[in-house]
C-alpha positions, 0 to 999 in steps of 0.5 A: 500500500505504501508503494501505491501512495508513493506512486500516486503522490509522485504523479500528482507532483508531476501533474502540478509541475506540468500545470505550473509550466502551462504544459498539457498533462499527458501520460508521456509528459508525466512519465518524462518528469518522473524519469527525470526525477528518477522516480519509478512508478507502476506503468499504469499510473501516468496514464490513469492520472492523465485520463482523470485530469483530461478536460478539467480546469485545474488552475481554477480548481486549485485557486478555488480550494477554499471556496468549498462545495456549493459556494456562490460564484465570486461575482454573486458572493458579495451580494449573498454574503450579508444575507447568509451571514445573519442566520449563520451567526444566530445559529452559531450563538444558539449552539454556543449557548446550548453548549454552555448550558450543557456544561453547566448541567454537567457541573450541577449534576456532580460531573464537573471536571474540576470538582 
């Protein structure tokens, strides 16, 4: 299993190098980078990665890592943020209050940590 993880990681790094240099990510180019780095992987990995990444806009995926699944596009995010923030803030305060109450109940019942 360790070899498989190492092979996958090597292909990921090779694909990122190609992406950074604005070079098309192909099995042959991944293999060329791996060979130059003197990294040996199972022969199917470069082709598997090239097929998996084909047609994806990786640069936008990498730059939007923190936006999360289902996040609004950047243009609409500014307008949606104030409306979405209010219910989220109320929800967070409710959770904090419930947590404090449950901690107080634990103390009242003799289950306090420092009793």
